[in-house]
N, C-alpha and C positions, 0 to 999 in steps of 0.2 A: 504494500500500500504506500503511495506517495505521501510526502509530508510527514508530520510528526503527530501521531494519533493523540497522545496525551494533551498536547496543546489544543487540539480541536475540542477535546472533552473537558477542558478546564472551565470550572464554574466562573462565570463573569463577575460574581460577587467578590472573588479574591482580587480581581483587578480593581474594582471599585474601592476595596479596602486599602490596597496598596497606594492608590492615588490619594486617598484621604490621609494616610500616614505620612506620605511624602510632602503633603501640604502642611499638615499640622506640626510635625516635628521641628522644622526650621522656625516656624512662627513662635513656638513655645520655648524652644531651647536656645535659639540664636545661632544654631549650627550654620556655618558658612562653607559653601562648596568651592568658592573661587574669590580671589580679591577683586574689588571694584576699581576700575581705572577711570578717574574723573576726566571729563572733557573740558574744553575751554569755556563753554557756556556756564557750567557749574563752578569752574574756577573764578569766573567773573563775578558770580553771585557771592561766593565766599569772600573774595578780595574786597568787594564793595563794603561789606560789613566789617571785615577785619581792619580796614583802613580808617574806620570812623574813630574820632577822638573819644576817649572815655568820658562819660557824663553827657554826651549829646543825646538828642531825642529823635526818635524815628517814628514815622507813621506806618503802622502795620494794618493793611486793609485785607480782611478775610472775606473775600467776595466769592463764597461758595456755600453749599448746603450739604446735608447728609448724602445726597445722591452721588457726590464725587469724593466722599471721604477717603476712599482707597488711594486716590491719586493726589489729593490736595492736603489732607491732614498731616501725613508724614513730613512734608516740606514745611508746613505751618509750624509744627512742633519743633523741628530742627532749627528753624529761623529764630523762634522765640528763645530757645536755649542758647543759640550763638549770641544773640543780642545781650541777654543777661550775663553770659560769660564775659562779654566785653564791657560790662557795666554801662550799657546803653539803656536809656529810658524808652518806654514804649507807650505810644498813644494808639490804641486799637479802635478801628471802626469797621462797619460792614454795610455794604449796599445790597446785600441779600437778606431777606427776612430771617432765614435760617442760620445766618452767620454768627450772631452774637453768642449763642450758647457754645459754639465750637471755639470761638476766640476765648471765652471764659475758661473752658477746659484746658486749652493749650497754655494760656497764661498762668493758670493755677498750678499746673504740673511743673512748668519751667521755673516759676517763682519759688515753689517749695524746694526745688533742687538747688537753687542758687541763693536762697535766703532773701528774696526780694519782697517788698511790701506793697500791697494794693494802695493806690493813691499817692504813694511816694516814689516808687520806681516804675509803676505802670498804671494805666487806666483803660477801661473798656467803655467807650462812648456809645456803643451799641449801633442799632440800625437806624438809618434815615432814608426815607423814600425820596425819589427825585433823580436818581442816576446822575447824569452829567450836570444837572443843576446843582446838586450837592457838591460835586467836585469843584465847580466854578465858584460857588459861594464860599467854600473853605479858603479860596485864594484871597478873599476879602477879609473874612474873620472866621476862624474855627470856633471860638466861644459863642458867636452868634448863631452859627450853624448847628452846633451841639451845645446848648446851654446847660444840659445836665448829663451825667453819665448814666450807665445802664441801671444803676441803683437809685437814680433820682437825685443824686447829690449835685448841687450847682458846681460847675467847673471852676468858679471863682474860689471855691473852698477846697479844691484839690491841689495839693502841693506840686504834683508833677505837671500840672497845667499852667503853673505860674510862668509868665513870659512867653507862652505859646499864643501867638496871634494869628499867623497864617503860614503858608508854606515856607516863607523865609525863616521861620523859627525852627524848621526841621532839617535834619542832616541828610535824610534818605527816605524814600518811599519804597516800602516792601509790599508788593501786591501778590496775594494768593488767589488765583482766579480760575473760575470754572466756565466763564463765557461772558455774557452781557448782563450787567455792566462789569467791566473788568479791565484787563491790561490795555487793550486797544484804546478804550475811552480815557484811561488815566494818562496814557501817552499823548493822545490828541488834546485833551482838555487841560492837563496840568503840566506835563513835562515840556510840551511845546511852548506854553505860555509863561510858565514860572521857572523853568529850567532847574527843577529839583532833580537830583540823581535818583534813578529808579532801577530796581531789580524785580523780577517776577517769577512765580512758580505757577505753571499752568497745566492743564490736562495734556496728555501725550498727543492726542489727535490734533490739538490746536497749536502745538508748539511751532511747527514750521511757518505758521502765519506770522510769527513775531521775529523770525530771523532777520528780516530787513531792519528792524528797530535796533538790533544788535550791531549791524553793520554801520548804521548812522549814529551810533553811540547814544541813542535815545533810551536804550536799555543797556545797563552795564553787566547784566548777568541774567541767565534764564535757566530754569529747571523744568524739564518736560516730563510730567507724570511721575510714576513711582521710580522709574529708572534714573531720572534727574535728581530726585530726592535721595536716592541711594548714593549717587556720586557725591552729593553734598555732605551726607553723613560720613562718607569715607574721608573727605577733606577735613571734617571736624574731628575725625578719629573717634566718633561716637556712634557705633552701629546701633540702628534703631529699627523702627517699623518698616522703613523702606527697604533696607538691606535684607531684613527677614522676609519681607514680601517677595522680593526678587528671587531669593534663594528658593522659596516655596514654589514660585511660578516656574523657575528653571527646572527644578527637579521633576515637577509634574509634566512639563513639556517633553523632557528627555524620556521619561518613562512611557508616555503615550506614543512617542515616535518608535521606541523599542517594541511596544506592543503591536504597532502597525507592521513592522518588519517581521516579527515572529508570526503574526497572523498570516502573512503572505507565504512564509515558509511552511506553516502548518497546513495551509489549504492552497497549494499552488494551482495556477490555471492549467487546464489540459491543453492538448495541442489544438483543439477546436476553439480555444479561447474561453471556455467555460470553466468555472471553478469546480473543485472536487466536492464531495459531500460535505454538508455543513455540520 
């Protein structure tokens, strides 16, 4: 009999179990199968934050919602950790209604790790509807655009907001973007008019759309999806969610490819082009 009989008779549930284990083990244990080599776009993102003077303030715009957590959240968390590690203050906002809770979670985790205090080292101003209008109005006055933070505390009473008037008061714009409104609108409405340096972390499918902004220096760095976030974590020397996710994804893909090859060996086509018995 041609092929390998025991492979043809293998219960497919064993394959499902193997895929599950290959996905779960790297996520839980942090097991790494290969080193991550950062590209120039991730290096630009890293360098833009690394070169900031300690004590400066950054605008961190978390423009995504739970639908793109897998791609945006790892970069968001890594950026918050990097900023706090460099003793940079964070003013967080969101132009997505689902963004503020994600920003709260990211900031809380990073703040606990680096001993930062809410209101002193960072603030979450929350969501404001209006898209490009909000971006433009912040160029005139951030306190007028966001008079209170997500807790309802007036910004005039928040230490980290003292001296923050508009984009001229900020050293960098970090945008975590899932689409509209996001990176393109920040570049068009803010970078082009107020010339604030900017970096972005976007979904993988949208990343090529922003490559021209890198060439024109309107963006100083760009992370594309989970792979870009993994490169950033490698630069930080802090393996996190992105590197674990890439390992899980890679192992599962390799195993599936192996199963396809073995499936063809176990059930090779006959001379007439038809497969053998299932």
